C-alpha positions, 0 to 999 in steps of 0.5 A: 106229435101225432101217432099213427094208428095203433093195432092192438093184437094182444088178444090175438097172440096165442100159444095154443098147441094142438095135440095128437091122440094116438090112444086113450093114454097117448096124447102128444102136443104138437110143436107148431112153432115157426122153427119146427115148421121150418125144420120139417120143410128142410127135412122134406126137401133133404135128398140126403135122407131116405123117406123112412128116416124122413118120417121118423125125423118129422115125427120127432120134431113135431111130437117128440122122441117118446112119441116116436118110439111109441109109434115105432113100438106099434109096428104100423104100416107105411100108410098109417105112418103117413096118416100120423104125418098128415095129422102133424102137417094139419096141426102145424098148418091149422088145417083140418086133417081131411084137407091135408089128406086130400092135398097129399093124395093129389100130390101122390097121384101127380108124382105117380103120373110123372114116372 
């Protein structure tokens, strides 16, 4: 019996995790799994929570509670938290941060123009 073509992808199966560096001694591994991406998508579409709770939940899902507590202890601006969220999204999507920031700026402009 003839077999169909075999696709050997063993060397392509990696579980490398990107990291986000917030300070010299504050480096956090990003959970870029499919399940985390699904959770973040659900959080971003959840109208029952406000934007600030959404930001905290996304950070916690992607880089953990310790990172969230550290970030909250810094008393950062909302714009800076947005940069952290963009870095998370870039890491999960395996894109450059600049690409994600451009897309976020486009979406924000589109949102403002709808009001």
